[in-house]
C-alpha positions in Angstrom: 3.6 -17.9 12.8 0.9 -18.6 10.8 -1.9 -17.1 11.6 -5.8 -17.5 11.9 -7.6 -16.5 9.2 -10.2 -13.3 10.6 -14.1 -14.9 11.2 -16.8 -12.6 10.4 -20.4 -12.4 11.8 -22.7 -12.9 9.3 -25.3 -9.9 9.0 -28.8 -11.0 11.2 -31.7 -10.2 8.9 -34.7 -10.3 11.0 -37.8 -12.4 8.4 -41.5 -11.8 8.7 -42.8 -15.4 7.9 -46.4 -13.5 7.1 -45.2 -10.9 4.9 -41.6 -11.8 3.5 -40.6 -8.2 5.2 -37.6 -7.8 6.5 -36.3 -5.9 9.4 -32.5 -5.1 11.1 -29.1 -3.0 10.4 -28.3 -4.6 7.5 -31.8 -5.0 5.9 -30.3 -2.2 2.8 -27.4 -5.0 2.2 -29.4 -8.0 2.1 -31.6 -6.6 -0.6 -28.2 -5.0 -2.7 -26.9 -8.0 -2.1 -29.9 -10.1 -4.0 -29.8 -7.8 -6.7 -26.3 -8.7 -7.5 -26.6 -11.8 -7.0 -29.8 -12.1 -9.3 -28.3 -9.5 -12.2 -25.3 -11.8 -11.3 -26.1 -15.5 -11.3 -29.8 -15.9 -12.9 -29.5 -14.9 -16.8 -32.6 -13.2 -18.3 -33.7 -15.3 -20.3 -35.6 -17.7 -17.6 -39.3 -16.7 -17.7 -39.8 -18.5 -14.8 -37.9 -19.9 -11.3 -39.1 -23.6 -12.1 -36.4 -22.6 -14.9 -33.5 -22.4 -12.8 -31.2 -25.8 -12.6 -30.8 -27.0 -8.3 -26.8 -27.1 -9.2 -27.4 -22.8 -9.8 -29.6 -22.5 -7.4 -27.2 -24.3 -4.9 -25.3 -21.6 -6.0 -27.9 -19.1 -5.6 -28.7 -19.7 -2.0 -24.6 -20.3 -0.8 -24.3 -16.5 -2.1 -27.3 -15.3 -0.1 -25.6 -17.1 3.2 -23.2 -14.1 3.7 -26.4 -13.1 5.9 -28.3 -15.2 8.9 -31.8 -14.9 8.2 -34.2 -15.5 11.5 -37.9 -16.4 10.2 -40.4 -15.2 12.9 
């Protein structure tokens, strides 16, 4: 008998669109996750974000979507 994969809910983070500040129980987890993603996925030799390829940005966005971002 096959078992179904367990679906975990994504942690919810509230984001104030005016200030960019986050709120919610998991905001520290998001901040730590973003630091890890930035360190692992973006080369330090890039001078600015425009130099990062669209494909790389798409991969980064997929990593960030483990959180549910509610922008107010």
